C-alpha positions as CSV (number, residue, x, y, z in Angstrom):
1,M,0.2,-0.5,-0.1
2,A,1.7,3.2,-0.8
3,L,1.8,6.0,1.9
4,P,0.2,9.2,0.9
5,R,2.8,11.6,-0.9
6,I,2.7,15.3,1.2
7,A,3.3,18.3,0.2
8,W,5.7,20.9,1.7
9,N,4.6,24.3,1.8
10,L,8.3,26.7,1.5
11,P,7.3,29.5,3.5
12,A,6.2,27.5,6.2
13,F,9.2,25.8,6.0
14,C,11.4,29.0,6.5
15,W,9.2,29.8,9.9
16,L,10.6,26.8,11.1
17,L,14.1,27.6,10.7
18,A,13.4,31.2,12.5
19,V,12.0,29.7,15.7
20,P,15.1,30.0,18.5
21,I,16.0,26.3,19.6
22,P,15.7,26.1,22.7
23,A,19.1,26.5,25.0
24,S,18.5,22.4,26.5
25,L,19.2,21.3,22.7
26,G,23.1,22.2,22.8
27,W,22.7,26.2,22.2
28,E,25.1,28.6,24.3
29,C,23.9,31.7,26.1
30,P,25.6,35.4,25.1
31,E,28.1,36.8,27.1
32,R,27.4,38.3,30.5
33,Q,24.6,35.8,30.8
34,Y,24.1,32.3,32.0
35,R,21.2,29.4,31.0
36,F,18.4,28.4,33.1
37,H,16.6,25.7,32.6
38,E,15.4,26.8,28.9
39,R,16.0,30.4,29.0
40,C,18.9,32.5,29.3
41,C,19.8,34.9,32.2
42,S,21.5,37.8,33.0
43,D,24.7,37.8,35.2
44,C,25.7,40.4,38.2
45,A,28.0,43.1,37.5
46,P,31.4,43.1,39.6
47,G,30.8,44.3,43.4
48,E,27.2,42.8,43.8
49,R,25.9,39.3,44.4
50,M,23.3,36.9,42.9
51,R,20.1,37.8,45.5
52,S,17.8,35.0,43.4
53,R,18.2,33.1,39.9
54,C,16.2,34.4,37.5
55,T,12.2,32.7,36.5
56,A,10.0,32.4,33.5
57,S,8.7,35.6,33.5
58,A,12.0,37.1,35.9
59,D,15.2,38.0,35.3
60,T,18.0,37.2,38.2
61,V,17.9,39.4,41.1
62,C,21.6,41.2,42.2
63,S,22.5,43.1,45.4
64,P,25.9,44.9,46.6
65,C,27.9,42.5,48.1
66,Q,28.4,43.2,52.3
67,D,31.4,44.8,53.5
68,G,34.6,42.5,53.9
69,Y,33.5,40.9,50.1
70,F,34.3,41.5,46.7
71,S,33.4,40.6,43.0
72,S,35.3,41.9,40.7
73,Q,34.0,39.8,37.3
74,H,30.3,39.0,36.0
75,H,29.1,36.1,37.8
76,H,25.9,34.3,38.5
77,G,27.1,33.7,42.9
78,L,28.2,35.1,46.0
79,C,30.8,38.2,46.9
80,H,34.6,36.2,47.9
81,S,35.9,37.2,51.3
82,C,38.6,39.9,51.3
83,T,42.5,38.5,52.4
84,V,43.6,39.1,56.0
85,C,46.7,40.6,56.4
86,N,48.8,38.7,59.1
87,A,50.1,41.4,61.1
88,W,51.9,38.8,63.5
89,K,54.0,37.9,60.9
90,G,55.0,41.0,59.7
91,S,52.3,41.6,57.0
92,V,50.6,45.2,56.5
93,E,47.8,46.6,54.7
94,V,48.7,48.7,51.5
95,K,45.0,48.3,49.5
96,P,42.1,48.3,51.6
97,C,39.1,45.5,50.3
98,E,36.6,47.1,48.2
99,K,33.2,45.8,46.7
100,T,34.8,45.1,43.0
101,S,38.8,44.4,44.3
102,D,40.5,42.2,47.4
103,R,42.6,43.6,49.7
104,I,46.5,44.2,49.1
105,C,49.0,42.7,51.7
106,A,53.0,43.6,51.8
107,C,55.4,42.6,54.1
108,R,57.0,45.4,56.2
109,A,60.3,46.6,56.9
110,G,62.2,43.7,58.4
111,F,60.6,41.0,56.6
112,Q,60.3,39.5,53.6
113,P,57.5,37.1,51.7
114,D,56.6,33.4,52.0
115,R,56.7,31.5,48.9
116,G,56.5,27.9,50.0
117,T,52.4,27.9,51.0
118,P,50.4,27.9,47.3
119,G,47.4,29.3,47.0
120,I,48.1,32.4,49.6
121,P,48.5,35.9,48.1
122,L,51.7,37.3,48.1
123,G,52.7,39.0,51.2
124,K,49.5,38.2,53.0
125,E,52.1,35.8,55.6
126,C,56.1,37.0,55.9
127,S,58.9,35.7,58.2
128,R,61.5,37.9,59.7
129,C,65.2,38.8,58.0
130,P,68.4,36.5,59.2
131,A,71.1,37.8,61.1
132,G,73.2,39.9,58.8
133,T,70.7,40.6,56.2
134,F,67.4,43.7,55.6
135,S,64.4,44.1,54.0
136,R,62.5,47.6,53.1
137,G,60.0,46.0,53.2
138,K,57.5,45.9,49.8
139,N,57.8,42.2,49.4
140,E,61.4,42.9,48.9
141,N,63.4,40.0,49.7
142,C,66.4,40.2,52.6
143,Q,69.6,41.2,51.3
144,P,72.8,41.1,52.7
145,W,74.8,43.7,54.8
146,T,77.5,45.8,53.1
147,N,80.4,44.8,53.9
148,C,82.4,48.1,54.5
149,S,85.8,46.5,55.9
150,T,86.2,43.9,52.8
151,L,85.7,47.8,50.4
152,G,88.7,48.7,52.5
153,K,86.3,51.5,54.6
154,S,84.8,53.0,57.6
155,T,81.8,51.5,59.0
156,L,79.9,54.4,60.1
157,Q,76.9,53.0,61.4
158,A,75.7,49.0,61.8
159,G,73.5,46.9,59.8
160,T,70.1,46.2,61.1
161,G,67.1,44.5,59.9
162,T,65.9,47.5,58.0
163,E,68.8,48.9,57.1
164,D,72.2,48.5,55.5
165,A,75.6,49.3,57.3
166,Q,76.7,53.1,56.2
167,C,80.4,53.3,55.0
168,G,82.6,55.8,55.3
169,T,85.9,56.6,53.7
170,E,88.3,54.5,52.1
171,I,91.0,54.2,54.5
172,P,94.9,53.4,52.5
173,G,96.1,50.4,53.3
174,N,92.8,48.4,54.4
175,R,91.5,47.5,51.5
176,A,91.3,44.0,50.6
177,P,92.0,42.5,47.8
178,F,89.4,41.6,45.2
179,P,88.3,39.3,44.3
180,T,88.2,37.7,47.9
181,E,89.6,33.7,48.1
182,I,88.2,31.6,50.8
183,P,90.6,29.9,53.4
184,G,91.5,25.9,52.0
185,N,90.8,26.9,48.6
186,R,93.6,28.4,47.4
187,A,96.6,26.8,46.3
188,P,99.7,27.5,47.6
189,F,101.6,30.5,45.6
190,P,104.0,30.7,44.1
191,T,103.4,26.9,42.9
192,E,106.6,24.7,42.2
193,I,107.6,22.1,39.8
194,P,109.1,19.9,41.0
195,G,112.4,19.2,39.6
196,N,112.3,22.8,38.3
197,R,114.0,24.2,40.9
198,A,117.2,24.5,42.2
199,P,117.7,23.2,45.6
200,F,118.3,25.6,48.4
201,P,120.1,26.7,50.1
202,T,123.6,24.7,47.7
203,D,125.6,25.7,50.6
204,F,126.0,24.8,54.1
205,P,128.3,26.8,56.8
206,G,129.6,23.4,58.1
207,K,131.1,21.9,55.1
208,R,131.8,25.0,53.4
209,A,135.9,25.1,52.5
210,S,137.7,28.0,54.7
211,S,138.9,30.9,52.7
212,A,141.0,33.3,54.7
213,T,139.6,36.4,53.3
214,E,142.8,38.9,52.1
215,F,142.8,42.7,52.3
216,P,145.0,44.8,50.2
217,E,145.4,47.7,53.1
218,N,145.7,44.8,55.7
219,R,148.5,42.3,54.3
220,D,151.8,42.7,54.9
221,P,153.7,43.6,51.7
222,F,156.7,41.3,54.2
223,P,155.8,38.4,54.9
224,T,156.6,36.9,58.1
225,E,158.5,33.3,58.3
226,F,158.5,31.9,62.0
227,P,161.0,29.5,62.2
228,E,158.0,26.9,63.7
229,N,155.6,26.9,61.1
230,S,158.4,26.6,58.5
231,S,159.0,23.5,56.5
232,R,162.4,24.2,55.7
233,A,165.6,24.5,57.8
234,S,166.6,27.6,59.1
235,S,170.1,28.2,57.9
236,P,172.9,31.0,58.4
237,R,172.3,33.4,56.2
238,E,174.9,35.7,54.7
239,I,175.2,39.2,56.4
240,P,177.8,41.8,54.8
241,A,180.0,43.5,56.4
242,V,179.4,47.1,57.5
243,C,183.1,49.9,56.9
244,R,184.0,52.6,58.3
245,D,184.8,55.8,56.0
246,P,188.6,57.1,57.1
247,S,186.9,60.0,56.5
248,V,184.5,60.1,58.7
249,P,185.8,61.3,62.5
250,T,186.0,58.1,64.3
251,E,182.6,58.0,66.7
252,P,183.4,56.2,70.1
253,G,183.4,52.1,69.9
254,W,184.9,52.3,65.9
255,E,188.7,52.8,67.2
256,G,191.1,49.7,66.0
257,N,189.4,47.5,63.1
258,S,187.5,49.6,60.6
259,C,185.2,46.9,59.5
260,R,182.3,45.4,62.0
261,I,179.8,42.5,61.4
262,P,176.1,43.6,62.5
263,I,174.2,41.8,65.1
264,Q,172.6,38.7,63.9
265,E,168.9,37.1,64.8
266,E,169.4,33.8,64.8
267,Q,164.9,33.6,65.5
268,I,162.5,36.0,66.3
269,D,160.6,34.4,68.7
270,S,160.5,34.8,72.4
271,N,163.8,32.8,72.7
272,S,165.7,34.3,70.2
273,S,169.1,35.1,71.5
274,L,171.6,37.9,69.8
275,I,175.3,36.4,68.8
276,K,177.6,39.2,68.1
277,N,180.8,38.6,66.1
């Protein structure tokens, strides 16, 4: 049995396409609206909260956020509570809480922010600067004090937890070498290569050959020979005779012989004897 043929009306078909499809069939609502049942409802503005949802005959009802709460975007929910600065941990308020923005906290001078806890706003909780460091606040990290002695300068004011050390003028001769080396990590200076350096000292007093130093001004021009130190035996020396000139008047003791032999000295030590010929 053949089915009856349905006649299509083109104008009626176009009207059917113009009818809006409900959101339940997958359609999204425009911006700043939300879907509720089979209609799109308006979001609440920043600084407001949703008091009641929309109905089939009424739109969303909103009201301002209470004190201590805020909302910064269009939404269809409740307001958020403002951040509380922890004064016991060095946190102070730098911007108050408003209905459209949260409170902003920062660490005061002498403290630095704790960065180890996720989800906590920066500056809500802080920790005190360790000894030898300082911070001027505003969520700055603690910095070490300036070492004036390393710079060769005098210290006018010692550092605190909130201020750096103040240095004076440079002191001549007191400046430390730069860069500063850590004791124990420095190689001995100078570094000697084994085998390349001559032994020192090379001459020791006990093993050194003795040598007499002669000075020209102190040297005897006529060396004196001592019989006991001489290697050769002493022998008589030839002594010339001294004669008198006949033309010269005779002196006492020259009467008679006109020639005499002078006194001969056999030895020059303390036991020497004089022999007259």
